[in-house]
Structures are given as structure tokens and as C-alpha cells.
N, C-alpha and C positions, 0 to 999 in steps of 0.2 A: 379468463379474467381480462378485464380491461385494465391495462397498466400504463401509467404515465411515468416516464423517466426524465428527470431533470439532468440533462447531460447526455449520456448514452452513446458517445462516439469515441471516447478515449479510455483505454485500458479497462478498469473495472466496469464502468458504465457500458463500454462496448461489449464486454463479455455477457453482462446482464441482459442487454438488449438482444443479442444473438440467441442466448439460451431461452429467453422468453418467447421469442418467435418460433424457435424449434419446438417448444412445448405447446404451440398453438394459441398463445395469448394474443390478444389484440393490443398492439404496442404503439403508443404515441411518444415520440421524442421531442422535448422542448429544449432548444439550445440556440446558440448564436449563429450556427451554420458555418463557422469558421474553420472547423477541423473535421475532415472526412465527410463532407456533405454528401448525401446520397448513398451512404455506406450500406443502408438496409432498405432496398427498394420496396419491400413489403411492409415496412412500417410507416406510419404517418409521421412526418417531420414538420414541426412548427418552429419557425425561427423567431427569436426575440431575445432580448437582454433581460434576465430576471431582475437585474438592478433597477429596471424601469417598470417593474410590475408584470403581472401575468394576464393582462387584458386580452391577449390573443387567445386565452383559454376560456373566456367568458361563455357561459351557456353550456359548458361541457361537464361531464362527470366521469369518474373512474372508480374502479374497485380499490385500487391501491396506487401509491406514488412511491418511487424510490428516488431519493435525492443524492446524487453522486457528486454534486458540484457546489456544495455549500460551504463557505469559508468565513463569511462575514455575518455576524449575528443580525444586523439590521435587515439585510437582504433575505436571510433565511426566515426571519420572522414575517416579513411581507409575503413570502411564498407560502409559508405554512398557514398563515391566516387566510390568504386568498383561496387556499384549497381545502380549508377546514369544512366547508359545506359541499365540496365537490368530490372528495375522496373519503373512503371509509377507513383507510389505514395509511400511515406515513412511515416510511423507513428512511432513516438518515444515516449516511455513512460518515462516521466521526473518525477517531484515531485514538490509539493508546497514549498519544502524546498529551492527552487532556490533563494528566495527573500533575499534581504539585511536585511529586517526587516519585521516582521509580528506583529508589535505593534499596527497597526490600524485595528480594526474590519471593515469587509467589503472590504478587499483588492481585487482588480481586477487583471486581468492578465497583466495589464500595470505597476505594481509596479516595481521599479528597482531591477535588480538581484544582488546577492552578487558577490563579486570578490575575487581573490586570489592575494597576493603579488607576488607569483611566479606561473604563469599560467601553467608551465610545470610540476607542482606537480602531481603525479599519485597515491599517497597514499590516499585511501578513508577512511576518518575519520568522526567523528561527525561534525567537523568544515569544512572540505573540501567537503563533500558530495554535498551540495546544489550548491556551486559555480562551482563544476565540472559538475554537471548536466546542469547547465546554459550554460557552454562551449560546452557541447555535443549538446545541442539544436542549438547553433550557427553553429556547424559543419554540422548538418543535413540541416538546412536552406540554407547554402552555397552550398551544393551538390544538393539539390533539391529545387531551387528557384521556388516558386509558386506551388510546388507540395508536400509540407510537412504538416503533422499534428503533433502538439506537445500536448500531454496530460499530465497534471500535477495533478496526484492524491494526495489526502490527505492520511490518514491511511486506507489501504485496509484491509478488514476483511472478515471472513466467512470460509467455508470449505477449507481445504488444506493450511491454513495460517502457514507458517514456523516460524513466530515470536512469536506467542502465546500471543500477547499483549491484543487482544480482548478475546481470548479463556480463558485467565487466569480468567477473571471475571465470565464468564459463568460457568466454572468448579468449581471455588471456591464457588460460591453461591450454586451450585448443591450439593456440599459436605456437606453443612449444618453447623450448629453451629453458633458461633459468627463470623462475617465477618468484618474486619477492612476496612473502606473506607475513602477516603480523603475529608475533608472540609464539604461537604453537598450534598444533592440530586440534587441541582441546577447546579452542575458542568457541563459545556457544553461538549458535545461529538459530533465531526464531523467526521464521518467515511462513507466508501462506501463499500457495499457488492461486493466482487470480481465478482460475476456473473452479477450484474448490470453494472459494469465497463467494463467487457469483451464484453458483448452484445452490449453496446453502442459504444465501440471502433470499433468493427467489422462493425456495421451500418455505422459509419463515413468512415471507409476504403472502404467499398463497394461503397459509394457514392463519394469517393475521395474528401472529405471535407478537407479543409486546414485551417490553423490558429492555435491559441493557446487557450486551454481551461483548466480551473480548472475542476477537476472531484472528487468531494467528496460530503458529504451529505449536505442537506439543513441546513444552519445555524439556530440554535434555535429549530430544530425539535426533537433532542434527548438530554437527559441529562443522567448523570451517574446514577441518581436515577431511571429513567425509564429503563435503561439497566439492572440494578440489579433486579428490580421488574420483568421484562420480564424473566430474568434467573431463578428467583424463581418460576414463574408460569410454565415455560417450563419444569422444572425438578421436580416440586412438593416438593421443598426443604422446610425445616423448618429454613433456614438461617435467622439470625437476623443481621441487618446492624448496626454497630456502626460507627458513623461519627466522625472522629478525626481531630482536627483543624490543620492548616498548620504549625504554629510555633512549635507545639509539634513535628510534623513529621520532620521538617527541623533540629530542635535541635538534633534529634537522627539520623541525616544523612540518612533519608529515601529519596531515589532519585525519584523525579518525572519522569514519563514516563517509567523507567525501573523497579523500585521496586513496584510502583503503576501505572500501565499503564493507558493511556488515561488522566491522570492528569498531566498538565504541570506547575502548580504552578501559582502564582499571579505576577510573575515578569513583569514589564511593557512591556518589549520587546516581551512577549508571548501573549499579550492581544488579538491579532487577530488570533492566531493559530487555534482556533476552530470556527472561524467566517468568513472564506474567502467567497467571493461572487462566486456563481455558476450559476448565471442567464444566462451567455452566453452558458453554457453547457446544461442547461434546455431548452433554446430556440432551441438548436440543437438536442433535443430529449432525453436527459438523464432523466431517471425515477428511482425511488427508491422503493424497496420492504419494507414492514414494518419491524422495528427492531426486532419484535417478531419472524418473520420468519428467519432472520439471526441468532438469538440466538438459536432457536430450531435446525436449521440445523448444526450449529457449534457444539452444544452438541452431536448430532447424529454422526457427523464425528469424534469427539474426542473419542466417545465410540468405534468406529470401529478401531481406531488405538491402543486401549487398555487403560483401565482406569488408569493404573499405568504409562502411558507414561509421562516422566518428562516434565514440562513446561519450556520454555525458558525465560519466563518473569514472573514478580510478586514476592511477598514475599514467602519465605520458610515458612512452617507451624510453625516451632519453633520460627522463628523471629516474625511472626505475633502474636503469642500467648504472647511472651514477651512484645511486644508493647502494646497489649491490657491490659495486667496486669499492666503495668506502667501507662497507661491512666486512668484506673479505680482507682488506688492508688492515682493518682494526683487529681482527680475530686471528690473523696468521702472522 
């Protein structure tokens, strides 16, 4: 298969490109060349900014395109329209954040999408990210009627993760000592290993599957307690988990998701965030490796980039120690 990847050098795109090459596909990467240039010597790499159009791809054609770098509807529309006569199938990587609400556990792909008061907005923020992705989806469907695949991942985790949301917990437990964790071991965690997502996405692109699919873990299959225990086992750590209740954390302005990743809090509007339905994707072949494997490989990857590499998410050590001291002073 001749495959065009828009992006292809960061996290999910990186794993898709690597797997496509391993499968013997002829891969072209189109990106700005600013991150990991030359990462795949056997792939064709064309540099350009898609915001300025895809003129560098004129006169070329591919069997499929996988778009891992689309966030702004105007730009995605330009790309999709430019490729509509050059590619037979378009895969767009979206997000479960597209929905107006995730208050209901078991949400399917048919939930209503979020909207923007001003659809011309192009600033990607926490509030606009989801609705913008939804508009990007619309642009792809319009340019590729009947030939588009929309993949809506949840939190993608594993090696090469630039966000460190999952990595924070594996590394923190491996460091040992007393570890502050939110609420209790039953906190649900719904994530997908980047390699499972990349492999499945390629499978669907190869078969030219169309439609819209959630792509995240099986609801209820992983908890924060299980993740931390897996991290302790993988690292041989002596880490001791101290579960701290939500009111205490919120009173001290500890932020769900950023300060303590994977925890979204108990706000009603987030009740379904870690419980979206993935039955459609499973029926289409999505499979999941054990969380223990993801944890071990994430730790190994982090070790390769250097044990002192700063993490982009999670509590700073001094802040964690302060909170633990205040928690023990309050409860004893």
C-alpha cells in the first residue's frame, strides 16, 4: 500500500509510520520537519506546512492517508479537499473530547458533538479542542464521502508519550517512598497503548474501513490501583501508596488531570469520561495488551531518555511532600 501520513514523527504518528514500514508499505511523511527529522530513513519525507496547502504533493497519489496532525477545521478541510482526488481513503485521528457531554457512562459514537459559538475560532484551548476536532471530522467526511475513517482515541499511553500523563505514575512509583494518589484504588482508568492503536488503525486503513470508532481501553478493565501495583511490580519499587480524598485535594487547588493525571474528579459532567463504549472498535478488531506490558515498556523507554528527564505532568516532588505532610497532620 502507498500510504501518506500527515505528521508521522511524534507519538501515534511515529508508531503508525514505523509499523507501516515494518509491514512493507511504501510510506510518505508530510510534516514541517521540525521534530525528529530523518527518523525513518526508508520513508520518503516531504517537508511543508499544511497550513499553507499541500502543493508539494502535487502530481502524486496514494492508496490511503492517515492524518495524525489535524486540529483546525480550515486547515483540515484544505488538506482533505486537496487529497480528495489523490487518495482513495482518509483516516482522521480525532478524540473522545468531541462530545458535548461525557456525563453518561457507556457513551457511544452517536453522542452529540460539542459546538462553538464562533466556528471560525482557531485557537486550540482546553475548551475549544473538542469542538474543533468535531468540525475537523465534518470537513473530512465532506471531502471523502463514503471513504473516510474517524478514530476517536481516549488517552493514548506508552513509549514516546510527549504528555507524560501516564508516564508520571510509572516513574513516580518506581522512584519509591510514599506516593500520593487520589481518592482510592478503585478510580477507573481508560487508556490505550499507542502500539495497539497504531496497529489497529493501520489494519482499518489497509481494509479501507469507514465510519466512526472510539479507540480506548475496555471500560472497567483497569483501575488506578492496578496501574500503581503494576508499576511497583515492574520496577521492584518499595513505593507506598497513600490515598488522599478529593475534598482535601480540591481545597488545596490540586488540579485533576494535570497535577494528578488520569484522575478527573467526581464532577457529574465527567462521570462517563473513563467509561466510553468501545464495542464497535472491538468488533472491528481492536485488541489490548495487558497494562503490565504497557507499564514495563513505558518505564524502559523513560530510562532510555534519561532518568533525570523532567516530566511534563504530575506533582513536583516538593509539592507532593507538602501535601502528604498536611494530610498526615490532618488525619492523625
